[in-house]
py3Dmol code that shows the C-alpha trace and the ligand (Angstrom):
import py3Dmol

protein = """\
ATOM      1  CA  MET A   1      -0.038  -0.013   0.004  1.00  0.00           C
ATOM      2  CA  ASP A   2       1.195   3.487  -0.740  1.00  0.00           C
ATOM      3  CA  GLU A   3       2.947   4.979   2.321  1.00  0.00           C
ATOM      4  CA  LYS A   4       1.087   8.200   2.109  1.00  0.00           C
ATOM      5  CA  ILE A   5      -2.321   6.574   2.223  1.00  0.00           C
ATOM      6  CA  LYS A   6      -1.053   4.241   4.978  1.00  0.00           C
ATOM      7  CA  GLN A   7      -0.038   7.267   7.125  1.00  0.00           C
ATOM      8  CA  ALA A   8      -3.320   9.062   6.403  1.00  0.00           C
ATOM      9  CA  ALA A   9      -5.178   6.055   7.605  1.00  0.00           C
ATOM     10  CA  LEU A  10      -3.090   5.814  10.752  1.00  0.00           C
ATOM     11  CA  ASP A  11      -3.589   9.578  11.284  1.00  0.00           C
ATOM     12  CA  ARG A  12      -7.241   9.220  11.124  1.00  0.00           C
ATOM     13  CA  ARG A  13      -7.253   6.332  13.676  1.00  0.00           C
ATOM     14  CA  TYR A  14      -5.098   8.153  16.228  1.00  0.00           C
ATOM     15  CA  LEU A  15      -7.311  11.193  15.748  1.00  0.00           C
ATOM     16  CA  ARG A  16     -10.335   9.056  16.501  1.00  0.00           C
ATOM     17  CA  MET A  17      -8.627   7.733  19.590  1.00  0.00           C
ATOM     18  CA  ALA A  18      -8.017  11.302  20.661  1.00  0.00           C
ATOM     19  CA  SER A  19     -11.734  12.131  20.091  1.00  0.00           C
ATOM     20  CA  ILE A  20     -12.710   9.097  22.285  1.00  0.00           C
ATOM     21  CA  TRP A  21     -10.186  10.343  24.868  1.00  0.00           C
ATOM     22  CA  ALA A  22     -11.887  13.691  24.942  1.00  0.00           C
ATOM     23  CA  GLU A  23     -14.887  11.910  26.544  1.00  0.00           C
ATOM     24  CA  ASN A  24     -12.915  11.763  29.695  1.00  0.00           C
ATOM     25  CA  SER A  25     -13.014  15.442  30.091  1.00  0.00           C
ATOM     26  CA  TYR A  26     -15.675  16.733  32.685  1.00  0.00           C
ATOM     27  CA  CYS A  27     -15.821  20.175  30.970  1.00  0.00           C
ATOM     28  CA  LYS A  28     -19.252  20.861  29.782  1.00  0.00           C
ATOM     29  CA  ARG A  29     -18.681  23.668  27.264  1.00  0.00           C
ATOM     30  CA  ARG A  30     -15.993  21.886  25.265  1.00  0.00           C
ATOM     31  CA  GLN A  31     -14.170  18.502  25.342  1.00  0.00           C
ATOM     32  CA  VAL A  32     -10.848  18.207  23.754  1.00  0.00           C
ATOM     33  CA  GLY A  33      -8.560  15.208  23.688  1.00  0.00           C
ATOM     34  CA  ALA A  34      -4.837  14.854  22.688  1.00  0.00           C
ATOM     35  CA  LEU A  35      -2.466  12.050  22.327  1.00  0.00           C
ATOM     36  CA  ILE A  36       1.374  12.160  21.887  1.00  0.00           C
ATOM     37  CA  ILE A  37       2.870   9.365  19.748  1.00  0.00           C
ATOM     38  CA  LYS A  38       6.460   8.459  19.280  1.00  0.00           C
ATOM     39  CA  ASN A  39       7.948   5.610  17.427  1.00  0.00           C
ATOM     40  CA  LYS A  40       4.363   4.185  17.029  1.00  0.00           C
ATOM     41  CA  MET A  41       3.901   4.226  20.745  1.00  0.00           C
ATOM     42  CA  ILE A  42       1.420   6.462  22.738  1.00  0.00           C
ATOM     43  CA  ILE A  43       3.705   8.186  25.143  1.00  0.00           C
ATOM     44  CA  SER A  44       1.170  10.576  26.613  1.00  0.00           C
ATOM     45  CA  ASP A  45      -2.496  11.601  26.603  1.00  0.00           C
ATOM     46  CA  GLY A  46      -4.496  14.516  27.779  1.00  0.00           C
ATOM     47  CA  TYR A  47      -7.930  16.162  27.917  1.00  0.00           C
ATOM     48  CA  ASN A  48      -9.031  19.578  29.108  1.00  0.00           C
ATOM     49  CA  GLY A  49      -9.567  19.829  32.878  1.00  0.00           C
ATOM     50  CA  THR A  50      -8.572  21.388  36.105  1.00  0.00           C
ATOM     51  CA  PRO A  51      -5.155  20.730  37.666  1.00  0.00           C
ATOM     52  CA  SER A  52      -4.609  17.608  39.754  1.00  0.00           C
ATOM     53  CA  GLY A  53      -6.179  17.990  43.197  1.00  0.00           C
ATOM     54  CA  PHE A  54      -8.648  20.543  42.161  1.00  0.00           C
ATOM     55  CA  GLU A  55     -12.477  19.820  41.955  1.00  0.00           C
ATOM     56  CA  ASN A  56     -13.575  18.376  38.604  1.00  0.00           C
ATOM     57  CA  ILE A  57     -15.591  21.314  37.530  1.00  0.00           C
ATOM     58  CA  CYS A  58     -14.424  23.547  34.576  1.00  0.00           C
ATOM     59  CA  GLU A  59     -17.023  26.211  34.638  1.00  0.00           C
ATOM     60  CA  ASP A  60     -17.891  28.746  37.179  1.00  0.00           C
ATOM     61  CA  LYS A  61     -21.475  29.516  38.205  1.00  0.00           C
ATOM     62  CA  ASN A  62     -21.837  31.819  35.183  1.00  0.00           C
ATOM     63  CA  ASN A  63     -20.801  28.948  32.939  1.00  0.00           C
ATOM     64  CA  ILE A  64     -17.474  30.644  32.186  1.00  0.00           C
ATOM     65  CA  THR A  65     -14.384  28.412  31.840  1.00  0.00           C
ATOM     66  CA  LYS A  66     -12.156  28.743  34.939  1.00  0.00           C
ATOM     67  CA  PRO A  67      -8.823  30.390  34.161  1.00  0.00           C
ATOM     68  CA  TYR A  68      -6.888  27.556  35.676  1.00  0.00           C
ATOM     69  CA  VAL A  69      -8.381  24.900  33.371  1.00  0.00           C
ATOM     70  CA  LEU A  70      -5.559  23.239  31.361  1.00  0.00           C
ATOM     71  CA  HIS A  71      -5.926  22.529  27.691  1.00  0.00           C
ATOM     72  CA  ALA A  72      -5.697  18.870  26.563  1.00  0.00           C
ATOM     73  CA  GLU A  73      -2.368  19.595  24.793  1.00  0.00           C
ATOM     74  CA  ALA A  74      -0.853  21.187  27.978  1.00  0.00           C
ATOM     75  CA  ASN A  75      -2.071  18.276  30.006  1.00  0.00           C
ATOM     76  CA  ALA A  76      -0.472  15.826  27.569  1.00  0.00           C
ATOM     77  CA  ILE A  77       2.854  17.731  27.465  1.00  0.00           C
ATOM     78  CA  THR A  78       3.058  18.185  31.211  1.00  0.00           C
ATOM     79  CA  LYS A  79       2.353  14.599  31.817  1.00  0.00           C
ATOM     80  CA  ILE A  80       5.514  13.847  29.933  1.00  0.00           C
ATOM     81  CA  ALA A  81       7.413  16.235  32.154  1.00  0.00           C
ATOM     82  CA  ARG A  82       6.489  13.861  35.107  1.00  0.00           C
ATOM     83  CA  SER A  83       7.554  10.759  33.247  1.00  0.00           C
ATOM     84  CA  ASN A  84      10.902   9.326  31.921  1.00  0.00           C
ATOM     85  CA  ASN A  85       9.743   9.927  28.291  1.00  0.00           C
ATOM     86  CA  SER A  86      10.739  12.636  25.900  1.00  0.00           C
ATOM     87  CA  SER A  87       8.318  14.359  23.396  1.00  0.00           C
ATOM     88  CA  GLU A  88      11.363  15.271  21.163  1.00  0.00           C
ATOM     89  CA  GLY A  89      10.457  14.492  17.616  1.00  0.00           C
ATOM     90  CA  ALA A  90       7.045  13.155  18.547  1.00  0.00           C
ATOM     91  CA  THR A  91       3.605  13.695  16.860  1.00  0.00           C
ATOM     92  CA  MET A  92       0.578  15.115  18.616  1.00  0.00           C
ATOM     93  CA  TYR A  93      -3.001  14.333  17.706  1.00  0.00           C
ATOM     94  CA  VAL A  94      -5.589  16.828  19.000  1.00  0.00           C
ATOM     95  CA  THR A  95      -9.187  17.097  18.355  1.00  0.00           C
ATOM     96  CA  SER A  96      -9.162  20.865  18.025  1.00  0.00           C
ATOM     97  CA  SER A  97      -6.581  23.131  16.515  1.00  0.00           C
ATOM     98  CA  PRO A  98      -4.091  24.377  19.297  1.00  0.00           C
ATOM     99  CA  CYS A  99      -4.451  27.929  20.655  1.00  0.00           C
ATOM    100  CA  ILE A 100      -1.255  30.115  20.898  1.00  0.00           C
ATOM    101  CA  GLU A 101      -0.571  29.172  24.462  1.00  0.00           C
ATOM    102  CA  CYS A 102      -0.477  25.436  23.595  1.00  0.00           C
ATOM    103  CA  ALA A 103       1.440  26.225  20.337  1.00  0.00           C
ATOM    104  CA  LYS A 104       4.210  27.578  22.418  1.00  0.00           C
ATOM    105  CA  LEU A 105       4.319  24.566  24.649  1.00  0.00           C
ATOM    106  CA  ILE A 106       4.208  22.206  21.578  1.00  0.00           C
ATOM    107  CA  ILE A 107       7.143  24.054  20.054  1.00  0.00           C
ATOM    108  CA  GLN A 108       9.201  24.032  23.206  1.00  0.00           C
ATOM    109  CA  ALA A 109       8.376  20.231  23.755  1.00  0.00           C
ATOM    110  CA  GLY A 110      10.132  19.415  20.535  1.00  0.00           C
ATOM    111  CA  ILE A 111       7.004  18.042  18.915  1.00  0.00           C
ATOM    112  CA  LYS A 112       7.536  17.928  15.037  1.00  0.00           C
ATOM    113  CA  ARG A 113       4.129  17.071  13.768  1.00  0.00           C
ATOM    114  CA  VAL A 114       0.601  18.053  14.744  1.00  0.00           C
ATOM    115  CA  VAL A 115      -2.467  16.382  13.343  1.00  0.00           C
ATOM    116  CA  TYR A 116      -5.706  18.040  14.307  1.00  0.00           C
ATOM    117  CA  SER A 117      -9.359  18.295  13.357  1.00  0.00           C
ATOM    118  CA  GLU A 118     -11.877  21.163  13.999  1.00  0.00           C
ATOM    119  CA  ARG A 119     -10.374  24.533  13.197  1.00  0.00           C
ATOM    120  CA  TYR A 120     -10.263  26.958  16.178  1.00  0.00           C
ATOM    121  CA  ARG A 121     -11.728  30.357  15.529  1.00  0.00           C
ATOM    122  CA  LEU A 122      -8.256  31.932  15.950  1.00  0.00           C
ATOM    123  CA  ALA A 123      -5.361  30.719  13.713  1.00  0.00           C
ATOM    124  CA  ASP A 124      -2.495  32.384  15.649  1.00  0.00           C
ATOM    125  CA  GLY A 125      -1.475  29.038  17.182  1.00  0.00           C
ATOM    126  CA  ILE A 126      -1.329  27.317  13.750  1.00  0.00           C
ATOM    127  CA  ASP A 127       0.521  30.422  12.437  1.00  0.00           C
ATOM    128  CA  LEU A 128       3.128  30.143  15.251  1.00  0.00           C
ATOM    129  CA  MET A 129       3.719  26.400  14.757  1.00  0.00           C
ATOM    130  CA  LYS A 130       4.170  27.019  11.000  1.00  0.00           C
ATOM    131  CA  ARG A 131       6.869  29.538  11.742  1.00  0.00           C
ATOM    132  CA  ALA A 132       8.651  27.063  13.891  1.00  0.00           C
ATOM    133  CA  GLY A 133       8.646  24.532  11.105  1.00  0.00           C
ATOM    134  CA  ILE A 134       6.163  22.123  12.668  1.00  0.00           C
ATOM    135  CA  GLU A 135       4.388  19.810  10.013  1.00  0.00           C
ATOM    136  CA  LEU A 136       0.672  20.555  10.337  1.00  0.00           C
ATOM    137  CA  VAL A 137      -2.046  18.195   9.091  1.00  0.00           C
ATOM    138  CA  PHE A 138      -5.712  19.007   9.178  1.00  0.00           C
ATOM    139  CA  ILE A 139      -7.968  16.270   8.954  1.00  0.00           C
ATOM    140  CA  ASP A 140     -11.817  16.555   8.334  1.00  0.00           C
ATOM    141  CA  PRO A 141     -13.278  13.382   9.914  1.00  0.00           C
ATOM    142  CA  ASN A 142     -16.080  13.545   7.453  1.00  0.00           C
ATOM    143  CA  ASP A 143     -14.005  13.663   4.444  1.00  0.00           C
ATOM    144  CA  THR A 144     -12.315  10.341   3.682  1.00  0.00           C
ATOM    145  CA  SER A 145     -11.576  11.055  -0.038  1.00  0.00           C
ATOM    146  CA  GLU A 146      -7.774  10.686   0.380  1.00  0.00           C
ATOM    147  CA  LEU A 147      -8.327   7.148   1.574  1.00  0.00           C
ATOM    148  CA  TYR A 148      -9.931   5.862  -1.611  1.00  0.00           C
ATOM    149  CA  ASN A 149      -7.557   2.925  -1.588  1.00  0.00           C
ATOM    150  CA  ASP A 150      -8.173   1.998   2.042  1.00  0.00           C
ATOM    151  CA  THR A 151     -11.985   2.348   2.481  1.00  0.00           C
ATOM    152  CA  SER A 152     -12.270  -1.225   3.653  1.00  0.00           C
ATOM    153  CA  LYS A 153      -9.904  -0.611   6.512  1.00  0.00           C
ATOM    154  CA  GLU A 154     -11.193   2.762   7.247  1.00  0.00           C
ATOM    155  CA  ASN A 155     -14.646   1.457   8.102  1.00  0.00           C
ATOM    156  CA  LYS A 156     -13.151  -1.051  10.477  1.00  0.00           C
ATOM    157  CA  ILE A 157     -12.457   0.036  14.049  1.00  0.00           C
TER     158      ILE A 157
END
"""
ligand_1 = """\
1
ZN
Zn -4.692 25.519 24.121
"""
view = py3Dmol.view(width=600, height=400)
view.addModel(protein, "pdb")
view.setStyle({"model": 0}, {"cartoon": {"style": "trace"}})
view.addModel(ligand_1, "xyz")
view.setStyle({"model": 1}, {"stick": {}})
view.zoomTo()
view.show()
């Protein structure tokens, strides 16, 4: 099978896993999931939520997201900081395009490739990662046209 199609199919599966992982989030307004893959291994995962030890409620009584809620990308990256792993050269899969704060962390964590779905209203995070030479892949989960040679596998989970 063509390497490019193979990679595209793999990217879609990891992104689907990240979207399933987003279901762990107890945030009501928005649920985002992230995975960090290196050498075909999942080395970290994250979803948006409050820091460890804080109550599992993301929104205040006015339904505004609390300022100390961490984004999925930040949770995945900081989880690596507490492990013996390294995100150098890794790929991040995230269900929403990273904001500028997460883009800074992604760059500094040495992540070289970011695969995402759902474009965020602001593109400044994407622009910053582009400037840093990170490979960016946008996947529309509803458009599988690039997988014309792999449709049988695509439908299997
Ligand atoms: Zn963010």
